[in-house]
N, C-alpha and C positions, 0 to 999 in steps of 0.2 A: 586453450584460452588464454590472451595474456593477462599477466598479473594489471593491468592498468584496467583492462574491463571489468576484471573480480573488483577491484576497488572501487569502481563507479558505479557496480551493482550493490555494492553495499553500503555507499554514501547516497544513492538515490533511496535504497531501502530503508536509510536509517531517518532521514529525512520526512519521506512520506509516510513512515510508520509514526512517527512523531505528529506530524500533523494531522493523522488519522485519531491518534491517541488525545491530543487536544480537541478535536471535535467530538468526540463519542468522551462525554467527562468520565474519570473513573475508570478508564482502562488502559493505564498506564501499565507497560510490562518490561521496563527499562531498556538498555540499550541494545542487547541482544534481542529482544520481543520486539522491540520496534523495528527492527532490520527484518525479521522475520515475517512481521505483519506487514512492510512495507512491499517486501519481495513477493509474498503471496498474493498481496493486494494487486499489486502488479499486474499479476497473471491473472487474477478474477475480474478486473478491468479490461484487459486485453481479451478477455472472452466476452464478458457482457456488453459494454457500450456499443462495440459494432452490432451486436443484435439488435439494439435497440434505435441503431441509427444514430450515434454519436461519434463523432471523429476529433478531437480536440487538437491534433497538430503532431508534430514530428519536432524533434529535440529536447534537450535534457530536463527544461521546465516542463512541457509535457506528460514527459516521464513522471515526474515528482507528482503531478497533478493525476493522473491516473492511478497511481500506487495509494494517493492518499484516498481518491475515490474508492478503490476495492479494497483499502485499507479499513475505510469507514464499514463498508459492507461486512467484510468479515469481522469487526469487533462487534458490528451489531448482532449478527450472527450470533457469535460468542456470547453475548450477553443475553441472547433469548435463550442458548442451550443450559447457560447457567441458571436461568430462574427455575429450570423446570427438575 
């Protein structure tokens, strides 16, 4: 994997994780945590959204939106687990 692709993954993960943290209040994990939430959220959204028949599109902005949606789902699941 070229280094440019890795840097783009990190940037998209950071932005989408940060957006997910803003949407789900009280779920800030710092820069590294936001990157992880964003990247995992991208995988979650990549699996869930097509199953629901939702296609946002392609491109950098679509990847950020997908990551944020998946990140919100991930943060909500984490919040549910923390409560129990």
